mmJSON file of the N, C-alpha and C atoms, coordinates in Angstrom:
{"data_MODEL":{"atom_site":{
"group_PDB":["ATOM","ATOM","ATOM","ATOM","ATOM","ATOM","ATOM","ATOM","ATOM","ATOM","ATOM","ATOM","ATOM","ATOM","ATOM","ATOM","ATOM","ATOM","ATOM","ATOM","ATOM","ATOM","ATOM","ATOM","ATOM","ATOM","ATOM","ATOM","ATOM","ATOM","ATOM","ATOM","ATOM","ATOM","ATOM","ATOM","ATOM","ATOM","ATOM","ATOM","ATOM","ATOM","ATOM","ATOM","ATOM","ATOM","ATOM","ATOM","ATOM","ATOM","ATOM","ATOM","ATOM","ATOM","ATOM","ATOM","ATOM","ATOM","ATOM","ATOM","ATOM","ATOM","ATOM","ATOM","ATOM","ATOM","ATOM","ATOM","ATOM","ATOM","ATOM","ATOM","ATOM","ATOM","ATOM","ATOM","ATOM","ATOM","ATOM","ATOM","ATOM","ATOM","ATOM","ATOM","ATOM","ATOM","ATOM","ATOM","ATOM","ATOM","ATOM","ATOM","ATOM","ATOM","ATOM","ATOM","ATOM","ATOM","ATOM","ATOM","ATOM","ATOM","ATOM","ATOM","ATOM","ATOM","ATOM","ATOM","ATOM","ATOM","ATOM","ATOM","ATOM","ATOM","ATOM","ATOM","ATOM","ATOM","ATOM","ATOM","ATOM","ATOM","ATOM","ATOM","ATOM","ATOM","ATOM","ATOM","ATOM","ATOM","ATOM","ATOM","ATOM","ATOM","ATOM","ATOM","ATOM","ATOM","ATOM","ATOM","ATOM","ATOM","ATOM","ATOM","ATOM","ATOM","ATOM","ATOM","ATOM","ATOM","ATOM","ATOM","ATOM","ATOM","ATOM","ATOM","ATOM","ATOM","ATOM","ATOM","ATOM","ATOM","ATOM","ATOM","ATOM","ATOM","ATOM","ATOM","ATOM","ATOM","ATOM","ATOM","ATOM","ATOM","ATOM","ATOM","ATOM","ATOM","ATOM","ATOM","ATOM","ATOM","ATOM","ATOM","ATOM","ATOM","ATOM","ATOM","ATOM","ATOM","ATOM","ATOM","ATOM","ATOM","ATOM","ATOM","ATOM","ATOM","ATOM","ATOM","ATOM","ATOM","ATOM","ATOM","ATOM","ATOM","ATOM","ATOM","ATOM","ATOM","ATOM","ATOM","ATOM","ATOM","ATOM","ATOM","ATOM","ATOM","ATOM","ATOM","ATOM","ATOM","ATOM","ATOM","ATOM","ATOM","ATOM","ATOM","ATOM","ATOM","ATOM","ATOM","ATOM","ATOM"],
"id":[1,2,3,4,5,6,7,8,9,10,11,12,13,14,15,16,17,18,19,20,21,22,23,24,25,26,27,28,29,30,31,32,33,34,35,36,37,38,39,40,41,42,43,44,45,46,47,48,49,50,51,52,53,54,55,56,57,58,59,60,61,62,63,64,65,66,67,68,69,70,71,72,73,74,75,76,77,78,79,80,81,82,83,84,85,86,87,88,89,90,91,92,93,94,95,96,97,98,99,100,101,102,103,104,105,106,107,108,109,110,111,112,113,114,115,116,117,118,119,120,121,122,123,124,125,126,127,128,129,130,131,132,133,134,135,136,137,138,139,140,141,142,143,144,145,146,147,148,149,150,151,152,153,154,155,156,157,158,159,160,161,162,163,164,165,166,167,168,169,170,171,172,173,174,175,176,177,178,179,180,181,182,183,184,185,186,187,188,189,190,191,192,193,194,195,196,197,198,199,200,201,202,203,204,205,206,207,208,209,210,211,212,213,214,215,216,217,218,219,220,221,222,223,224,225,226,227,228,229,230,231,232,233,234],
"type_symbol":["N","C","C","N","C","C","N","C","C","N","C","C","N","C","C","N","C","C","N","C","C","N","C","C","N","C","C","N","C","C","N","C","C","N","C","C","N","C","C","N","C","C","N","C","C","N","C","C","N","C","C","N","C","C","N","C","C","N","C","C","N","C","C","N","C","C","N","C","C","N","C","C","N","C","C","N","C","C","N","C","C","N","C","C","N","C","C","N","C","C","N","C","C","N","C","C","N","C","C","N","C","C","N","C","C","N","C","C","N","C","C","N","C","C","N","C","C","N","C","C","N","C","C","N","C","C","N","C","C","N","C","C","N","C","C","N","C","C","N","C","C","N","C","C","N","C","C","N","C","C","N","C","C","N","C","C","N","C","C","N","C","C","N","C","C","N","C","C","N","C","C","N","C","C","N","C","C","N","C","C","N","C","C","N","C","C","N","C","C","N","C","C","N","C","C","N","C","C","N","C","C","N","C","C","N","C","C","N","C","C","N","C","C","N","C","C","N","C","C","N","C","C","N","C","C","N","C","C","N","C","C","N","C","C"],
"label_atom_id":["N","CA","C","N","CA","C","N","CA","C","N","CA","C","N","CA","C","N","CA","C","N","CA","C","N","CA","C","N","CA","C","N","CA","C","N","CA","C","N","CA","C","N","CA","C","N","CA","C","N","CA","C","N","CA","C","N","CA","C","N","CA","C","N","CA","C","N","CA","C","N","CA","C","N","CA","C","N","CA","C","N","CA","C","N","CA","C","N","CA","C","N","CA","C","N","CA","C","N","CA","C","N","CA","C","N","CA","C","N","CA","C","N","CA","C","N","CA","C","N","CA","C","N","CA","C","N","CA","C","N","CA","C","N","CA","C","N","CA","C","N","CA","C","N","CA","C","N","CA","C","N","CA","C","N","CA","C","N","CA","C","N","CA","C","N","CA","C","N","CA","C","N","CA","C","N","CA","C","N","CA","C","N","CA","C","N","CA","C","N","CA","C","N","CA","C","N","CA","C","N","CA","C","N","CA","C","N","CA","C","N","CA","C","N","CA","C","N","CA","C","N","CA","C","N","CA","C","N","CA","C","N","CA","C","N","CA","C","N","CA","C","N","CA","C","N","CA","C","N","CA","C","N","CA","C","N","CA","C","N","CA","C","N","CA","C","N","CA","C","N","CA","C"],
"label_alt_id":[null,null,null,null,null,null,null,null,null,null,null,null,null,null,null,null,null,null,null,null,null,null,null,null,null,null,null,null,null,null,null,null,null,null,null,null,null,null,null,null,null,null,null,null,null,null,null,null,null,null,null,null,null,null,null,null,null,null,null,null,null,null,null,null,null,null,null,null,null,null,null,null,null,null,null,null,null,null,null,null,null,null,null,null,null,null,null,null,null,null,null,null,null,null,null,null,null,null,null,null,null,null,null,null,null,null,null,null,null,null,null,null,null,null,null,null,null,null,null,null,null,null,null,null,null,null,null,null,null,null,null,null,null,null,null,null,null,null,null,null,null,null,null,null,null,null,null,null,null,null,null,null,null,null,null,null,null,null,null,null,null,null,null,null,null,null,null,null,null,null,null,null,null,null,null,null,null,null,null,null,null,null,null,null,null,null,null,null,null,null,null,null,null,null,null,null,null,null,null,null,null,null,null,null,null,null,null,null,null,null,null,null,null,null,null,null,null,null,null,null,null,null,null,null,null,null,null,null,null,null,null,null,null,null],
"label_comp_id":["MET","MET","MET","ASN","ASN","ASN","ILE","ILE","ILE","GLU","GLU","GLU","ILE","ILE","ILE","ASN","ASN","ASN","ARG","ARG","ARG","GLY","GLY","GLY","VAL","VAL","VAL","LYS","LYS","LYS","GLU","GLU","GLU","TYR","TYR","TYR","LEU","LEU","LEU","SER","SER","SER","GLU","GLU","GLU","LYS","LYS","LYS","ALA","ALA","ALA","VAL","VAL","VAL","GLN","GLN","GLN","ASP","ASP","ASP","ILE","ILE","ILE","TYR","TYR","TYR","ILE","ILE","ILE","GLU","GLU","GLU","MET","MET","MET","VAL","VAL","VAL","ASN","ASN","ASN","LYS","LYS","LYS","GLY","GLY","GLY","ALA","ALA","ALA","CYS","CYS","CYS","CYS","CYS","CYS","SER","SER","SER","GLY","GLY","GLY","ASN","ASN","ASN","VAL","VAL","VAL","PHE","PHE","PHE","VAL","VAL","VAL","PRO","PRO","PRO","VAL","VAL","VAL","VAL","VAL","VAL","ARG","ARG","ARG","LEU","LEU","LEU","GLY","GLY","GLY","LYS","LYS","LYS","PRO","PRO","PRO","SER","SER","SER","TYR","TYR","TYR","GLU","GLU","GLU","GLU","GLU","GLU","ARG","ARG","ARG","TYR","TYR","TYR","ASN","ASN","ASN","PHE","PHE","PHE","PHE","PHE","PHE","VAL","VAL","VAL","LYS","LYS","LYS","ASP","ASP","ASP","GLU","GLU","GLU","ILE","ILE","ILE","THR","THR","THR","LEU","LEU","LEU","TYR","TYR","TYR","VAL","VAL","VAL","PRO","PRO","PRO","LYS","LYS","LYS","ASN","ASN","ASN","ILE","ILE","ILE","ASN","ASN","ASN","ASN","ASN","ASN","GLU","GLU","GLU","LYS","LYS","LYS","ILE","ILE","ILE","ARG","ARG","ARG","LYS","LYS","LYS","HIS","HIS","HIS","HIS","HIS","HIS","ASN","ASN","ASN"],
"label_asym_id":["A","A","A","A","A","A","A","A","A","A","A","A","A","A","A","A","A","A","A","A","A","A","A","A","A","A","A","A","A","A","A","A","A","A","A","A","A","A","A","A","A","A","A","A","A","A","A","A","A","A","A","A","A","A","A","A","A","A","A","A","A","A","A","A","A","A","A","A","A","A","A","A","A","A","A","A","A","A","A","A","A","A","A","A","A","A","A","A","A","A","A","A","A","A","A","A","A","A","A","A","A","A","A","A","A","A","A","A","A","A","A","A","A","A","A","A","A","A","A","A","A","A","A","A","A","A","A","A","A","A","A","A","A","A","A","A","A","A","A","A","A","A","A","A","A","A","A","A","A","A","A","A","A","A","A","A","A","A","A","A","A","A","A","A","A","A","A","A","A","A","A","A","A","A","A","A","A","A","A","A","A","A","A","A","A","A","A","A","A","A","A","A","A","A","A","A","A","A","A","A","A","A","A","A","A","A","A","A","A","A","A","A","A","A","A","A","A","A","A","A","A","A","A","A","A","A","A","A","A","A","A","A","A","A"],
"label_entity_id":["1","1","1","1","1","1","1","1","1","1","1","1","1","1","1","1","1","1","1","1","1","1","1","1","1","1","1","1","1","1","1","1","1","1","1","1","1","1","1","1","1","1","1","1","1","1","1","1","1","1","1","1","1","1","1","1","1","1","1","1","1","1","1","1","1","1","1","1","1","1","1","1","1","1","1","1","1","1","1","1","1","1","1","1","1","1","1","1","1","1","1","1","1","1","1","1","1","1","1","1","1","1","1","1","1","1","1","1","1","1","1","1","1","1","1","1","1","1","1","1","1","1","1","1","1","1","1","1","1","1","1","1","1","1","1","1","1","1","1","1","1","1","1","1","1","1","1","1","1","1","1","1","1","1","1","1","1","1","1","1","1","1","1","1","1","1","1","1","1","1","1","1","1","1","1","1","1","1","1","1","1","1","1","1","1","1","1","1","1","1","1","1","1","1","1","1","1","1","1","1","1","1","1","1","1","1","1","1","1","1","1","1","1","1","1","1","1","1","1","1","1","1","1","1","1","1","1","1","1","1","1","1","1","1"],
"label_seq_id":[1,1,1,2,2,2,3,3,3,4,4,4,5,5,5,6,6,6,7,7,7,8,8,8,9,9,9,10,10,10,11,11,11,12,12,12,13,13,13,14,14,14,15,15,15,16,16,16,17,17,17,18,18,18,19,19,19,20,20,20,21,21,21,22,22,22,23,23,23,24,24,24,25,25,25,26,26,26,27,27,27,28,28,28,29,29,29,30,30,30,31,31,31,32,32,32,33,33,33,34,34,34,35,35,35,36,36,36,37,37,37,38,38,38,39,39,39,40,40,40,41,41,41,42,42,42,43,43,43,44,44,44,45,45,45,46,46,46,47,47,47,48,48,48,49,49,49,50,50,50,51,51,51,52,52,52,53,53,53,54,54,54,55,55,55,56,56,56,57,57,57,58,58,58,59,59,59,60,60,60,61,61,61,62,62,62,63,63,63,64,64,64,65,65,65,66,66,66,67,67,67,68,68,68,69,69,69,70,70,70,71,71,71,72,72,72,73,73,73,74,74,74,75,75,75,76,76,76,77,77,77,78,78,78],
"pdbx_PDB_ins_code":[null,null,null,null,null,null,null,null,null,null,null,null,null,null,null,null,null,null,null,null,null,null,null,null,null,null,null,null,null,null,null,null,null,null,null,null,null,null,null,null,null,null,null,null,null,null,null,null,null,null,null,null,null,null,null,null,null,null,null,null,null,null,null,null,null,null,null,null,null,null,null,null,null,null,null,null,null,null,null,null,null,null,null,null,null,null,null,null,null,null,null,null,null,null,null,null,null,null,null,null,null,null,null,null,null,null,null,null,null,null,null,null,null,null,null,null,null,null,null,null,null,null,null,null,null,null,null,null,null,null,null,null,null,null,null,null,null,null,null,null,null,null,null,null,null,null,null,null,null,null,null,null,null,null,null,null,null,null,null,null,null,null,null,null,null,null,null,null,null,null,null,null,null,null,null,null,null,null,null,null,null,null,null,null,null,null,null,null,null,null,null,null,null,null,null,null,null,null,null,null,null,null,null,null,null,null,null,null,null,null,null,null,null,null,null,null,null,null,null,null,null,null,null,null,null,null,null,null,null,null,null,null,null,null],
"Cartn_x":[-7.433,-6.204,-5.047,-4.128,-2.932,-1.746,-0.99,0.152,1.427,2.281,3.568,4.66,5.73,6.87,8.034,8.348,9.391,10.795,11.769,13.163,13.601,13.185,13.556,13.057,11.841,11.277,12.072,12.37,13.139,14.503,15.152,16.455,16.329,15.28,15.046,14.835,13.983,13.715,14.969,15.775,17.03,17.972,18.072,18.913,18.447,17.135,16.552,16.5,16.908,16.859,15.44,14.466,13.052,12.514,11.777,11.161,9.645,9.106,7.667,7.175,6.073,5.414,3.912,3.196,1.751,1.062,-0.189,-1.004,-1.918,-1.828,-2.694,-3.683,-4.941,-5.956,-6.074,-5.588,-5.533,-6.676,-7.396,-8.519,-7.985,-8.139,-7.697,-8.882,-10.056,-11.258,-11.273,-12.128,-12.313,-13.77,-14.096,-15.445,-16.534,-16.281,-17.3,-17.364,-16.235,-16.195,-16.533,-16.478,-16.677,-15.404,-15.519,-14.356,-13.893,-12.595,-11.972,-10.701,-10.752,-9.615,-8.68,-7.388,-6.358,-5.336,-4.948,-3.943,-2.547,-1.843,-0.483,0.37,1.513,2.411,3.323,3.411,4.256,5.277,6.413,7.449,7.169,7.507,7.35,6.024,5.71,4.451,3.42,2.149,1.113,0.945,0.479,0.276,-0.746,-1.808,-2.881,-2.895,-1.964,-1.817,-3.09,-3.922,-5.148,-6.145,-5.962,-6.843,-6.362,-5.281,-4.646,-4.532,-4.599,-4.167,-2.78,-2.007,-0.674,-0.326,0.607,1.197,2.643,3.417,4.838,5.044,5.685,5.991,7.424,8.24,9.649,10.355,10.087,10.691,10.291,9.24,8.717,7.321,7.074,5.757,4.935,3.802,2.908,1.623,1.288,0.067,-0.973,-2.16,-3.249,-4.45,-5.085,-6.249,-7.322,-7.876,-8.898,-10.096,-10.419,-11.601,-11.413,-10.197,-10.018,-9.543,-9.651,-9.24,-10.105,-9.515,-10.273,-9.717,-10.266,-9.894,-8.412,-7.843,-6.432,-5.538,-5.867,-5.094,-5.197,-6.397,-6.584,-5.774,-5.649,-4.863,-3.404,-2.873,-1.483,-1.315,-2.334,-2.273,-2.264,-2.955,-3.07,-1.922],
"Cartn_y":[9.625,9.132,9.719,10.312,10.85,10.077,9.479,8.672,9.374,9.631,10.245,9.328,9.223,8.423,9.388,9.684,10.688,10.087,10.947,10.546,9.511,9.677,8.72,7.317,7.227,5.923,5.33,6.154,5.678,5.147,5.86,5.421,4.106,3.997,2.774,1.583,1.763,0.68,0.298,1.285,1.017,0.193,0.555,-0.197,-1.643,-1.85,-3.191,-3.936,-3.276,-3.842,-4.282,-3.411,-3.689,-2.615,-3.045,-2.088,-2.225,-3.162,-3.381,-3.186,-2.443,-2.294,-2.423,-2.768,-2.874,-2.386,-2.032,-1.589,-2.74,-3.131,-4.175,-3.513,-3.858,-3.323,-4.276,-3.831,-4.656,-4.269,-5.277,-5.037,-4.767,-3.532,-3.134,-2.967,-3.379,-3.24,-4.228,-3.938,-4.808,-5.261,-6.054,-6.62,-5.542,-4.457,-3.404,-2.448,-2.24,-1.258,-1.868,-3.172,-3.807,-3.713,-3.951,-3.905,-2.474,-2.254,-0.969,-1.296,-1.062,-1.398,-0.204,-0.459,0.569,0.162,1.092,0.738,0.623,-0.458,-0.709,-0.991,-0.329,-0.537,-1.718,-2.63,-3.825,-3.852,-4.462,-4.61,-5.832,-5.738,-6.86,-6.81,-7.913,-8.032,-8.718,-8.378,-9.042,-10.501,-11.326,-12.75,-12.968,-12.167,-12.326,-11.11,-11.08,-9.92,-9.599,-10.605,-10.371,-9.488,-9.319,-8.461,-7.012,-6.735,-5.412,-4.785,-3.482,-2.7,-2.188,-1.869,-1.355,-0.218,0.576,1.59,1.784,2.325,2.556,4.054,4.405,5.798,5.855,6.668,6.803,5.444,4.596,3.268,2.309,2.63,1.77,1.322,0.014,-0.515,-0.564,0.122,0.184,-0.562,-1.543,-2.323,-1.794,-1.498,-0.941,-1.869,-2.266,-3.141,-2.551,-3.385,-2.924,-2.32,-2.811,-2.306,-0.917,-0.348,1.044,1.909,1.38,2.111,3.346,4.442,5.662,6.362,7.481,8.185,8.55,9.025,9.424,8.214,7.088,5.868,5.444,5.483,5.081,5.956,7.244,8.132,7.711,7.305,6.868,5.504,4.666,3.303,3.292,4.21,4.217,4.931],
"Cartn_z":[-1.299,-0.722,-1.517,-0.828,-1.461,-0.919,-1.809,-1.395,-1.817,-0.841,-1.108,-0.576,-1.325,-0.9,-0.712,0.549,0.785,0.716,0.763,0.585,1.62,2.866,3.907,3.606,3.087,2.716,1.556,0.575,-0.582,-0.133,0.777,1.283,2.052,2.883,3.654,2.726,1.707,0.769,-0.006,-0.344,-1.043,-0.157,1.124,2.074,2.203,2.171,2.307,0.974,-0.109,-1.467,-1.818,-1.505,-1.764,-2.698,-3.725,-4.641,-4.663,-3.889,-3.837,-2.412,-2.284,-0.991,-1.212,-0.158,-0.284,0.977,0.807,1.928,2.322,3.569,4.106,5.06,4.937,5.838,7.025,8.178,9.387,10.309,10.811,11.712,13.119,13.583,14.923,15.869,15.43,16.25,17.404,18.358,19.512,19.545,20.518,20.581,20.659,21.346,21.512,20.325,19.662,18.572,17.221,17.112,15.817,14.996,13.712,12.827,12.606,12.797,12.509,11.72,10.42,9.573,9.423,9.625,9.582,8.515,7.634,6.625,7.232,6.862,7.323,6.09,5.998,4.861,5.161,4.192,4.321,3.183,3.436,2.41,1.553,0.278,-0.64,-1.379,-2.048,-2.782,-1.903,-2.077,-1.285,-1.707,-0.796,-1.079,-2.187,-2.197,-3.177,-4.094,-5.05,-5.933,-6.703,-6.968,-7.728,-6.972,-5.694,-4.886,-4.837,-5.555,-5.495,-6.881,-6.909,-8.061,-7.717,-8.715,-8.427,-9.37,-8.934,-9.797,-9.381,-10.294,-10.045,-9.867,-8.77,-8.479,-7.972,-8.613,-8.22,-8.167,-9.157,-9.281,-8.164,-7.437,-6.382,-6.806,-6.738,-7.068,-5.801,-5.833,-4.678,-5.007,-4.188,-4.34,-3.36,-3.886,-3.082,-3.213,-2.099,-2.202,-3.118,-3.978,-4.92,-4.208,-3.028,-2.331,-1.726,-1.764,-1.334,-2.487,-3.687,-4.887,-5.078,-5.503,-5.776,-7.009,-7.365,-8.594,-8.638,-7.536,-7.53,-7.781,-7.185,-7.389,-8.865,-9.432,-10.825,-11.766,-11.468,-12.311,-12.328,-11.159,-11.09,-11.758,-11.674,-12.195,-13.712,-14.343,-15.806,-16.466],
"occupancy":[1.0,1.0,1.0,1.0,1.0,1.0,1.0,1.0,1.0,1.0,1.0,1.0,1.0,1.0,1.0,1.0,1.0,1.0,1.0,1.0,1.0,1.0,1.0,1.0,1.0,1.0,1.0,1.0,1.0,1.0,1.0,1.0,1.0,1.0,1.0,1.0,1.0,1.0,1.0,1.0,1.0,1.0,1.0,1.0,1.0,1.0,1.0,1.0,1.0,1.0,1.0,1.0,1.0,1.0,1.0,1.0,1.0,1.0,1.0,1.0,1.0,1.0,1.0,1.0,1.0,1.0,1.0,1.0,1.0,1.0,1.0,1.0,1.0,1.0,1.0,1.0,1.0,1.0,1.0,1.0,1.0,1.0,1.0,1.0,1.0,1.0,1.0,1.0,1.0,1.0,1.0,1.0,1.0,1.0,1.0,1.0,1.0,1.0,1.0,1.0,1.0,1.0,1.0,1.0,1.0,1.0,1.0,1.0,1.0,1.0,1.0,1.0,1.0,1.0,1.0,1.0,1.0,1.0,1.0,1.0,1.0,1.0,1.0,1.0,1.0,1.0,1.0,1.0,1.0,1.0,1.0,1.0,1.0,1.0,1.0,1.0,1.0,1.0,1.0,1.0,1.0,1.0,1.0,1.0,1.0,1.0,1.0,1.0,1.0,1.0,1.0,1.0,1.0,1.0,1.0,1.0,1.0,1.0,1.0,1.0,1.0,1.0,1.0,1.0,1.0,1.0,1.0,1.0,1.0,1.0,1.0,1.0,1.0,1.0,1.0,1.0,1.0,1.0,1.0,1.0,1.0,1.0,1.0,1.0,1.0,1.0,1.0,1.0,1.0,1.0,1.0,1.0,1.0,1.0,1.0,1.0,1.0,1.0,1.0,1.0,1.0,1.0,1.0,1.0,1.0,1.0,1.0,1.0,1.0,1.0,1.0,1.0,1.0,1.0,1.0,1.0,1.0,1.0,1.0,1.0,1.0,1.0,1.0,1.0,1.0,1.0,1.0,1.0,1.0,1.0,1.0,1.0,1.0,1.0],
"B_iso_or_equiv":[0.0,0.0,0.0,0.0,0.0,0.0,0.0,0.0,0.0,0.0,0.0,0.0,0.0,0.0,0.0,0.0,0.0,0.0,0.0,0.0,0.0,0.0,0.0,0.0,0.0,0.0,0.0,0.0,0.0,0.0,0.0,0.0,0.0,0.0,0.0,0.0,0.0,0.0,0.0,0.0,0.0,0.0,0.0,0.0,0.0,0.0,0.0,0.0,0.0,0.0,0.0,0.0,0.0,0.0,0.0,0.0,0.0,0.0,0.0,0.0,0.0,0.0,0.0,0.0,0.0,0.0,0.0,0.0,0.0,0.0,0.0,0.0,0.0,0.0,0.0,0.0,0.0,0.0,0.0,0.0,0.0,0.0,0.0,0.0,0.0,0.0,0.0,0.0,0.0,0.0,0.0,0.0,0.0,0.0,0.0,0.0,0.0,0.0,0.0,0.0,0.0,0.0,0.0,0.0,0.0,0.0,0.0,0.0,0.0,0.0,0.0,0.0,0.0,0.0,0.0,0.0,0.0,0.0,0.0,0.0,0.0,0.0,0.0,0.0,0.0,0.0,0.0,0.0,0.0,0.0,0.0,0.0,0.0,0.0,0.0,0.0,0.0,0.0,0.0,0.0,0.0,0.0,0.0,0.0,0.0,0.0,0.0,0.0,0.0,0.0,0.0,0.0,0.0,0.0,0.0,0.0,0.0,0.0,0.0,0.0,0.0,0.0,0.0,0.0,0.0,0.0,0.0,0.0,0.0,0.0,0.0,0.0,0.0,0.0,0.0,0.0,0.0,0.0,0.0,0.0,0.0,0.0,0.0,0.0,0.0,0.0,0.0,0.0,0.0,0.0,0.0,0.0,0.0,0.0,0.0,0.0,0.0,0.0,0.0,0.0,0.0,0.0,0.0,0.0,0.0,0.0,0.0,0.0,0.0,0.0,0.0,0.0,0.0,0.0,0.0,0.0,0.0,0.0,0.0,0.0,0.0,0.0,0.0,0.0,0.0,0.0,0.0,0.0,0.0,0.0,0.0,0.0,0.0,0.0],
"pdbx_formal_charge":[null,null,null,null,null,null,null,null,null,null,null,null,null,null,null,null,null,null,null,null,null,null,null,null,null,null,null,null,null,null,null,null,null,null,null,null,null,null,null,null,null,null,null,null,null,null,null,null,null,null,null,null,null,null,null,null,null,null,null,null,null,null,null,null,null,null,null,null,null,null,null,null,null,null,null,null,null,null,null,null,null,null,null,null,null,null,null,null,null,null,null,null,null,null,null,null,null,null,null,null,null,null,null,null,null,null,null,null,null,null,null,null,null,null,null,null,null,null,null,null,null,null,null,null,null,null,null,null,null,null,null,null,null,null,null,null,null,null,null,null,null,null,null,null,null,null,null,null,null,null,null,null,null,null,null,null,null,null,null,null,null,null,null,null,null,null,null,null,null,null,null,null,null,null,null,null,null,null,null,null,null,null,null,null,null,null,null,null,null,null,null,null,null,null,null,null,null,null,null,null,null,null,null,null,null,null,null,null,null,null,null,null,null,null,null,null,null,null,null,null,null,null,null,null,null,null,null,null,null,null,null,null,null,null],
"auth_seq_id":[1,1,1,2,2,2,3,3,3,4,4,4,5,5,5,6,6,6,7,7,7,8,8,8,9,9,9,10,10,10,11,11,11,12,12,12,13,13,13,14,14,14,15,15,15,16,16,16,17,17,17,18,18,18,19,19,19,20,20,20,21,21,21,22,22,22,23,23,23,24,24,24,25,25,25,26,26,26,27,27,27,28,28,28,29,29,29,30,30,30,31,31,31,32,32,32,33,33,33,34,34,34,35,35,35,36,36,36,37,37,37,38,38,38,39,39,39,40,40,40,41,41,41,42,42,42,43,43,43,44,44,44,45,45,45,46,46,46,47,47,47,48,48,48,49,49,49,50,50,50,51,51,51,52,52,52,53,53,53,54,54,54,55,55,55,56,56,56,57,57,57,58,58,58,59,59,59,60,60,60,61,61,61,62,62,62,63,63,63,64,64,64,65,65,65,66,66,66,67,67,67,68,68,68,69,69,69,70,70,70,71,71,71,72,72,72,73,73,73,74,74,74,75,75,75,76,76,76,77,77,77,78,78,78],
"auth_comp_id":["MET","MET","MET","ASN","ASN","ASN","ILE","ILE","ILE","GLU","GLU","GLU","ILE","ILE","ILE","ASN","ASN","ASN","ARG","ARG","ARG","GLY","GLY","GLY","VAL","VAL","VAL","LYS","LYS","LYS","GLU","GLU","GLU","TYR","TYR","TYR","LEU","LEU","LEU","SER","SER","SER","GLU","GLU","GLU","LYS","LYS","LYS","ALA","ALA","ALA","VAL","VAL","VAL","GLN","GLN","GLN","ASP","ASP","ASP","ILE","ILE","ILE","TYR","TYR","TYR","ILE","ILE","ILE","GLU","GLU","GLU","MET","MET","MET","VAL","VAL","VAL","ASN","ASN","ASN","LYS","LYS","LYS","GLY","GLY","GLY","ALA","ALA","ALA","CYS","CYS","CYS","CYS","CYS","CYS","SER","SER","SER","GLY","GLY","GLY","ASN","ASN","ASN","VAL","VAL","VAL","PHE","PHE","PHE","VAL","VAL","VAL","PRO","PRO","PRO","VAL","VAL","VAL","VAL","VAL","VAL","ARG","ARG","ARG","LEU","LEU","LEU","GLY","GLY","GLY","LYS","LYS","LYS","PRO","PRO","PRO","SER","SER","SER","TYR","TYR","TYR","GLU","GLU","GLU","GLU","GLU","GLU","ARG","ARG","ARG","TYR","TYR","TYR","ASN","ASN","ASN","PHE","PHE","PHE","PHE","PHE","PHE","VAL","VAL","VAL","LYS","LYS","LYS","ASP","ASP","ASP","GLU","GLU","GLU","ILE","ILE","ILE","THR","THR","THR","LEU","LEU","LEU","TYR","TYR","TYR","VAL","VAL","VAL","PRO","PRO","PRO","LYS","LYS","LYS","ASN","ASN","ASN","ILE","ILE","ILE","ASN","ASN","ASN","ASN","ASN","ASN","GLU","GLU","GLU","LYS","LYS","LYS","ILE","ILE","ILE","ARG","ARG","ARG","LYS","LYS","LYS","HIS","HIS","HIS","HIS","HIS","HIS","ASN","ASN","ASN"],
"auth_asym_id":["A","A","A","A","A","A","A","A","A","A","A","A","A","A","A","A","A","A","A","A","A","A","A","A","A","A","A","A","A","A","A","A","A","A","A","A","A","A","A","A","A","A","A","A","A","A","A","A","A","A","A","A","A","A","A","A","A","A","A","A","A","A","A","A","A","A","A","A","A","A","A","A","A","A","A","A","A","A","A","A","A","A","A","A","A","A","A","A","A","A","A","A","A","A","A","A","A","A","A","A","A","A","A","A","A","A","A","A","A","A","A","A","A","A","A","A","A","A","A","A","A","A","A","A","A","A","A","A","A","A","A","A","A","A","A","A","A","A","A","A","A","A","A","A","A","A","A","A","A","A","A","A","A","A","A","A","A","A","A","A","A","A","A","A","A","A","A","A","A","A","A","A","A","A","A","A","A","A","A","A","A","A","A","A","A","A","A","A","A","A","A","A","A","A","A","A","A","A","A","A","A","A","A","A","A","A","A","A","A","A","A","A","A","A","A","A","A","A","A","A","A","A","A","A","A","A","A","A","A","A","A","A","A","A"],
"auth_atom_id":["N","CA","C","N","CA","C","N","CA","C","N","CA","C","N","CA","C","N","CA","C","N","CA","C","N","CA","C","N","CA","C","N","CA","C","N","CA","C","N","CA","C","N","CA","C","N","CA","C","N","CA","C","N","CA","C","N","CA","C","N","CA","C","N","CA","C","N","CA","C","N","CA","C","N","CA","C","N","CA","C","N","CA","C","N","CA","C","N","CA","C","N","CA","C","N","CA","C","N","CA","C","N","CA","C","N","CA","C","N","CA","C","N","CA","C","N","CA","C","N","CA","C","N","CA","C","N","CA","C","N","CA","C","N","CA","C","N","CA","C","N","CA","C","N","CA","C","N","CA","C","N","CA","C","N","CA","C","N","CA","C","N","CA","C","N","CA","C","N","CA","C","N","CA","C","N","CA","C","N","CA","C","N","CA","C","N","CA","C","N","CA","C","N","CA","C","N","CA","C","N","CA","C","N","CA","C","N","CA","C","N","CA","C","N","CA","C","N","CA","C","N","CA","C","N","CA","C","N","CA","C","N","CA","C","N","CA","C","N","CA","C","N","CA","C","N","CA","C","N","CA","C","N","CA","C","N","CA","C","N","CA","C","N","CA","C","N","CA","C","N","CA","C"],
"pdbx_PDB_model_num":[1,1,1,1,1,1,1,1,1,1,1,1,1,1,1,1,1,1,1,1,1,1,1,1,1,1,1,1,1,1,1,1,1,1,1,1,1,1,1,1,1,1,1,1,1,1,1,1,1,1,1,1,1,1,1,1,1,1,1,1,1,1,1,1,1,1,1,1,1,1,1,1,1,1,1,1,1,1,1,1,1,1,1,1,1,1,1,1,1,1,1,1,1,1,1,1,1,1,1,1,1,1,1,1,1,1,1,1,1,1,1,1,1,1,1,1,1,1,1,1,1,1,1,1,1,1,1,1,1,1,1,1,1,1,1,1,1,1,1,1,1,1,1,1,1,1,1,1,1,1,1,1,1,1,1,1,1,1,1,1,1,1,1,1,1,1,1,1,1,1,1,1,1,1,1,1,1,1,1,1,1,1,1,1,1,1,1,1,1,1,1,1,1,1,1,1,1,1,1,1,1,1,1,1,1,1,1,1,1,1,1,1,1,1,1,1,1,1,1,1,1,1,1,1,1,1,1,1,1,1,1,1,1,1]
}}}
């Protein structure tokens, strides 16, 4: 997973006075397809912070669910 925060996003977050964002895995599956989880970016901190790892990039704190954590995320986190 490669996460980039482009200038437009930074400007949007600045306008909203938000410095925290998180990725929520939303189930978009239907009865025939089963569970299909899609990542959705949300503003603010997640409700259950203990289920997330986070890192700061360009003065923005990004929370990523621990269950989708990978080597690239860990490098940014440390």
